C-alpha positions, 0 to 999 in steps of 0.5 A: 904590224907593218912599218906604217902601223908602228909609226902611227902607234908612236905618233899617237903616244906623242900626241896624247902627251902633247894634248895633256900639256895643252901646248901649241905643236910643231908637227912634221911629216916627211915623204921620200921627196918632201918634208912638211911642217906646221905649227898647230894651235892647242886645240888642233883646229887652226894652223898658225904657220906652215912651210914645206919643200913643196913651196915655190919660194923654198924650192927655187933656192934648193938643189934637191928637196929630199935632203938634210939641207932642204929640211934645215931650210924648212926648219928655219922658214917655219920658225920665222913664220911662227915667230911672226905669228907670235909663237915662241914656244912649241911642243915638237910632234915628229909624227912617229918618225925617228929623231935623226936625219931630216927630222933632226935637221929640221928641229935643230934649224928651228931651234937656231932660228928662235923657236923653243921646244 
């Protein structure tokens, strides 16, 4: 298996467990240049909130979009939007990415801003 297939296999395991919980999930995706976050409903049909380093309001405040500071800003912004939408508790779906670096920074910032997971 190559790197992407291994990541997708990890992602399927996590998503199947979240589906059993029937919980709202905070799903992230990262590329070499940007990081994206979405709060998705229990059935997976509706996006309740979203934030990314690609959005103009976040991009203007950041020096770069592919670092831990940018990931923290996205985590804080997604938590603010989720709380505004009435979501306080989510399941963290890291999409098969390892929990360190930008993924960890986003999760920690979201927790500090008020999301529980």
